[in-house]
N, C-alpha and C positions, 0 to 999 in steps of 0.2 A: 316307263309310262307314268304320268301323274295320276293321282286320285282325283276324280271329278268332285268339285264342290268345296265346302269348308270343313276342315277337320281340326279339332282342338289339339294343340301340342302340349298344353298344360292348362292350369286353371285360368291363365290370364292372356293366352294368345292362341291364334289359329292360323293355319295355312289355307290360302284360298287358291283355287286353280280353275280356270275357265278356258275351254277350247273355243277360240273365236278367230278362225283363220281369215275372215274377211275384215276384221277390225284393225284400225290403225293405232288405237289406244284403248285400254281398259282400266278403270279404277273401281275400287270397292268403296262404297259409301255406307259406313256404319252410322247408326243414329247418334246424333250429338257428338260426332267426331269429324275432323277434316277428312276429305276424300284421300285415299291412299292409292297411288298409281301402282298397278301391277306390271311386272317386268315381262317383256316378250321373251319367249323361250322357243325351242325348236318346234317345228311343225304346227305352228298356230296357237300354241299355249301361252297363256298369261298367268303368272303366279306371283305370290307374295305372302308375307306374314304381317298380321295386324294384331294390335292389342285388343282383346275382347274376351268375353266369357260366355258360357252357356246362357241362352236366353236373349242375347243381343240380336238386334235385327239389322238387316243390310240389304242393299241393292248392288247390282253392277251398273256402271255407266259406260256405254260404248261410244267411242269417238267424241266424248264430251257432250253427247246429245241423248241418245236412246237409253232410257232407264229400264232395266229388266230384272226380274227375279232370277235367282240362280237356277239354271236348268237341272242341277243336281241338288236343289234345296232339300234339306231334311225335314222342313216344316214350314207351312205357310199359314200363320195364325189368322191372317185377314183374307185368305183366299188366294186364287191364282194371281191376281194383279197387285197384291200387296207385297210387303217386304218378306224376304226369307229370314229364317231364324237359325242361329247357331244352336246345335243340339248335342247333348252329351248322353247318348243312349248307353254308353259304357258305364255311366254312373248309376244305372238301375241295379238294385240289389235283388238278384234272383233268389226265390225262395225254394224252388223245387229242382233238385238235380234230375237231369233227364237225358237219356240217350236215344229217345225215340222208340218206335215199335217196328217190327218187321212188316214189310209191305203186304204180305198175305193176310195180315190181321185187319187190313183197312176195311171199314164200312164208313163211307163218306157222306156227310150231309153238307150240301151247298147252301150258303147263307148270304144274304145281302145285309151288310152291317147297318146301313141307314134305315132300312125297314124295321130293324130290331132296336132302334134308338141308340146306335153307336156301340163303341166297345163295351161300355158298362152294361148295355142291354143284352149284348151277346153273352157276356159273362154270366148274366142271370140265367141263361138258357143251358149252360154247360152241365150242371148236375143232372138235369132231366135227360139230356141227350146221352150222357154217359150211362145212366141207369137203363135207358132204353136198349143200349147195345151199340150205339154209334161209337166208333173209335177215332174218327177224324172229322174235323170241320174244315170246309174249304170256303174261304172268304172271297167273294167277288172282288174285283180289283180295288185297291186302296189308294192308288196314286191320285194326287190332287187333280180334281176336275173343276170346271167353272160352275158356279152356283152351288146350291145346297143339295140338289137331288140329281142322281145320275146312276146308271147301272155301273159305271166305273170304266167302261171301255172308251170313253171320251177324255180320259186323263191326259194331262199335258206336262205334269211334273211327276215322273214315276217314282222318284226317291222320297217324296213328301207324303206321308200318310194323310188322307183327307181330313181337313181341319174340323169339319162339322161332325166327324165321328168321335173326336176326342184327341188328346195329346199323344205324342210318341210314348210318353211314360205310361199312359193308359193302355196303349197297344201292347207294350211290354207286359203290363199287369194281366192283360187278357191271355196272352200266350202262356204266361207263368201259371195262371189259374188253370188253363186247359191242361197243361202238363200235370198239375196236381190232381186233376180228375182222370188222368190216364189217356187224355185225348191228344192226338196229333193235330197240328194246325198247318194247313196248306193255304198258300196265297195264289190267287189268279194274277198273272202278270201279262202285260200287253207290250210286246216288243216289236210289233209289226206296223204300228202307226201312232201318231199323236192325234188328239182331239182337235176340233176346228176352232177353238177359242182359247187364247192364252199362251200359245207357243210362238216364240220369237226367234227360234234358231235360224230360220230362213234369212233373217236380216243380218246376222253376224257370223253364221257358220253354215253357209249354203252347201258346202261339201258334205254336210250331214245327210243330204238327200241326193238322189240321182234323177234328173229330169227325163232321162231316156226311158225310165220305167215308171209307168203310172199305175196306181192302185185305186180302189174305190175311195180312198181317203186322200188322194193327191199323189205327189211324187214319192216314189219308194225310198225307204231308208237305205243308205249306202253301207251295207255290211262288209264291203271290201276294205273299208278304211279302219285301221287299227284303233283310232281314237273312238270311233263309233262303236265298234265291237266292245271296246273296254267300257264304254258308258253303260251298256246293258249287262255285261258280265259283272261289273262292280255292283250294279243294282241287284242282281240275283244274289250275290254274296252278302249284300246288306240284309236282305230279308232272312237269309239262312243263318248268318253268323251274328249280326248285331241284334236282330229281333228274335233269334233262335227258333224261327219257324221250321217246320219239319219237311217242307217240300213246296214245290211250285207247280202250278198248272200253267203251261205256256199257251196263250191264246193264239189260235189261227196261224200256226207256223207255216202253213202252205203259202202265206203271203210274204214269207221271208225267202228270197230267191238264192240264198247262200247257205246250203245245208252244212257246209264246213263250219259256219259260225255256230250252229247248234251243237255240233260235235265238240268244238272248242269250249263252249259254255259248259257242257256236261263234264268235260275233262277238268276244267278249272274248279268246278263245284266239288268234284270228287277229291281233287288234290287239297282243297281248303278244309274239308270236313275231317275232324279228328277221328282216329281209328275207333271203331266200336259204335260210332253214332250213326243212326239210321236217318238218311235224308233221301227224299223221293222226288223224281222229276217226271211229270206227266204231260203229254202232248195233246193238243187238239190239232188235227192234221187231216184235211180233206183228201190229201194225196195218198193216204194209207201207206206211208213209207215204213214198211216193216223193218227195214234195215236199221233205222234209227233206234228201234227198240233193242238192238244188239250193240249199240254204241253209246251207252251211258244213260239212256232213258229207260224208265221202269215200265211205263204203260202208256196207252193212248185211249182217249175217249172213243168208244165204239159207236159212232153215229149210225153205222150200218145196222147194228143190232136194234138200236132205238127205232130207226125208220121202218124196218120190217115189222116190228112189234106194233108200232103206231098204226100202220096200214091195216094189220090184222084186227086191231082193237076198234078202229074208228071207220074203216072203209075209205078214208080220205086219200086221194091220189093226186092232188094238185101240187104245183111247185116242185120242190125236190123230192116229194113223195112219189112222183111219177116214175122214178127209177125202181120203185118197189111195188108197182101195181100188178105185175105179172108173177103169179105164184109166190107171194111173200112168205108163205110157209116154207118153201124151198130155200129162200134166202135166210130165213131165221135158222133153219137147220144147218146151213153152211156156216153161219155166224157162230153157232154153239159148238160146231165141230172144228172150225178152222180160224176163228177170229174175225177176219174181214169177210164181207160179202164180195166186194170188188177187189180183186187181186190181179188186176191187169185187164179186166173186161171193159168194154166200152160203156160209158154212161149214156143218158138220154140225149146228150149233145154229140154222141159218136166219138168221144175222147176216151182213150184208155185211162183207167184209173186204178191205182193200187199196185201192191206187190204181194207175192205169196206169203202167207202168214201162218199156215198150218203147223209149222214146226215150233211155234212159240207156245209157252205155257199159257193156260187160261188166265192167269193173274196179270198177263201183259195187256189185258183189255179191261177197260172200265165200262160197265154196262149200266144203263139207266132207262127208266120209263119216262122221266121228265128232267129237264134242267132249265136254266134261265132262258136259253135260246129257244127251245122247242115250245115253251109256254109263252114267253114274253114276245116272241116274234110272230105270234098270231095276232091278228087285228084286234081281237077282244080279249086276248090273254087267258083263254079258258084252259083249265086243267082237265086231265083225263076224267076226273070225277064228274065233269059236265059232258063228256064226249062219248062215253062207252058205258055199258051196263056194269054196275058194281060187282057182280060175280065174275065177269071177265077181267076186271081190274084186279080183283082178289087173286085170281089164278095167275095173272102175269106177275103180280107181286111175289107170289110163291117162287116163280122161276127166278126173278131178280135176286131175291135174298138168299136162295139156297144153291144157285148155280156157282161153279168155281170161279167165275169172273169176279172182279172187284165191283161191288155194288155202290152206286152213287144215288143218293136221294136228294130231292130238292126240298127246300124249306116248306113245311106244311104237308108234305107227303104222308108223314107218319101219323097225322091226325085225320087224313082223308079230307083235307081242306078243299072247299068248293069255291074259295075266293079266287079272283083272277090274279095273275101277275102280269102287269102291263109294262110296256116300254115307257120310261119316264126320263125327262131331262129338265134342266132349269136354265134354258137359253132365253135370250131377250131380243127384242126388236127384229131386225131382218132375219137374223139367224133362227130365231124362234119360229118365224113364219115359214122359212125354208124347211126346217125340220118337220114341222106339222104337215105341210103340204107334201113334202117328199115321202113322209110316212104313209099318208093316205094314198099317194100315187103308187106306192109299191104293191098295193092290193087291187089295182084296177083290173088286172088280168085274172083275178079270182072270181068265180061265178057269183058268189054271194055279194061281191062288192063292185060288180060291173056297173051298176047304177051309181052315178055321182052322188045322188041323195043318200044312198046307203053308206057311202064312204064318209059322209059328214058325221056319221054316228061313231066313227073310230075315235077313241079318246085322244084329246090333245096331249102330246107327251109333256108339254110344259105346264099344264094345269096342275096345281097342287093336289086336286082331288084325284088325279090319275095315280099319283104316288100313294095317297092315303088309301085308295081302293085296293092297293096291292099288298097291304099289310096282312099277313096271316093272323087269324084270330081263332079263339077257341070255339066260337060259334060258326055256323055254316060248315060243319064237318060231318063225316059219315060216322054214325054210331058204331062203336066197337073196333074202329080202324086202328087206334093206338094199341089195343090189345093184340090185334093181328100182327103188327110189327114187333111187339114184345115177344110173342110166341116164335115168330120166324127167326128173329135175331138170336134168341136163346138157342134154337136148334142149330143155327149157323155156328155159334160160338162153341157148342159142344161137339157137333158131329162133322162139321166141314172144315173150319179154320185150322184145327190142329193137323189136318192131313192134306192141306193144299200143296205144300212143297213137294215137288215131284209128280204132281197129278198130270194126267194127259187125257185127251179126248179119245173115246172109243167109237165116235161117230154118232150120227142121228138118223132116224128113220121117220119118214113122213107118212102120215095116214090121212088121206083125203085132202081137203083144201085148207084146213085150219088146225090140224092136230099133228103132233110128233112125239117121238120118244128119243131122248138124248141120254147118252151114257158117258161117264168119265171114270177112269181108273184113278183112285186117290192114292196118295203117297203110302198109305198103310196096306195097299193091296185090295181094299174093298171097292165095290163099284157103286157110284152115286148114279141113280137113275131118276130122270124127271120126265113124266108123262104130262103133256099139256094139250088141252083142247079148248080153242078159242072160238069154236063154232056154237051157234044157238041150238044145236041138236047133238045127241049122243053119238059117239064114235066107237066102233068095235075095236078094242085093243086088249090083248092079253096082258093083264096087269100082274105084278109080283104079288106074292102072298101078303095078306093083310098084316101079318106079324112083322114084316120088313119095312112098313111104311112109316116115314117120319112125319109126313104132313099130307093131309087131304083137304083141299079147299072146298069140297062139296059139302052141302048141308047134311047129306046122308052118306053113310059109308059106301064106297064103291063096291059093286060086284067085281068079280075077277075078269070079266070078259068085255067090259065096255067102259069108256070114259063118259061121264056125265057132261052135259052142255056146260060150257064156261067153267072148266075145272082144271086143277093141277094136282097131281099125286107125285110125291117125292119119296123115293125108297132108297134104303142103304142095304146092299147085298154083299154077302161074303163072297170070296173068289169063286167058289164052286157053284154059285147061284147067279151067275152073270145074266143069264136069260131066264125068263119065267118058265 
């Protein structure tokens, strides 16, 4: 199988390979050089060697007419529709030897590179994040998208790091610096679709897609074809081997209808990584396929846990929160005990969802109170700081940062940011109109936006102000919130992380409508106990002795027989004191 794209053979030449099964001829056009005809090979490939060096720009010419960027371009200095550039990432001189960190040490902060002013801006944040107790940054998708502003999920050239964020060399420098700070770097990758503007594969490689399967983004990608599988597997290996990233978060794999592709990807990654190096693969998967977490994948974003917590904190039950409106405290208890809430039960549409997950370790689940989806997919992008009482959020934060699951924070969480995070794009003309109106139409069935006039207040994704309003800032924050995160993450570092390997749930007990007690046996034999009350009134609970408590979110020390309103108490008990 050929390697997709352009790869330097030495300082003066490179091999070009394009899979174009619908093409009759393909040539590579390097700037200021005559076009070079690529030779047809087996199974729709066109390949050839051309004189060039790192930094040279090129296009492909299909059938003497259509000019396209390389679908495996490593860099697009002028954007999606400009020329591709030959890149020599191997020429970067790495400063920090690094083998990664064990997964159980992960405390992840999700970041949008564009809102932080590119790779250089993210780099400026790293010392602060490391000092806080963050051990990994997760970058929202980097693949080249149209325009200057986008979440990244509209990418069309997944091999090319977005040009408005900085150069490939600057991305290497960011990863290098992160490793120097002891931070892992995970990249969010999108293998389930391409964005709506700038992808030309349909015109010369139509077998890349299958018209018999439609997705919200058009025809499904055909993962049955080895050339297509290879395209994405090679991309995964690029991030992990060329850029030395520590892991991938795979977006919405429920939209990939070939689970064997995912298993093959995991196998190839594991085979490519040198012994002793830690590399992590994390899924987003609405299907709750616990089996994948035993076949090369380390963890999954636990949307169930988030959704149950969100309903408890806000009382919202519209949209997908409808699945969590009946006894969300029971669902949260199940999440803390067994991982997924839905393990084969029917969802609100009557469709069975999920697989049994209670046998998996807590670290197989990534828990979060917020992320780009659950904030940005709201019409007005409000954070929990605008949606629930601060004491309730403080209590939920105690659960998030001290429970044995892997915690994920969203940028701004650690400062108690009250700024919105909105959906933003940079489309133009008819596509811009379609995205704006489509966005507003999505909320027509929500009570708050049933009135068309109210929907007009939903920010236009293409307006630059929408992007600027989403920048987290040091103002519009909750006082003392940063200190809360410092305190909790230091407790996690000292008392939880060292003992996570081998930990297992001891179950959860529900008290009333909004309170519970969850317990876990840690690897050292001690019991971690978390008592949580998200109700506005006190709840009778027999709490452990004060001497065993690591954290109490309440302003006043708890008595032993009741939980204060909106409070969290975390205790560490020796084996002979499992119950109070």
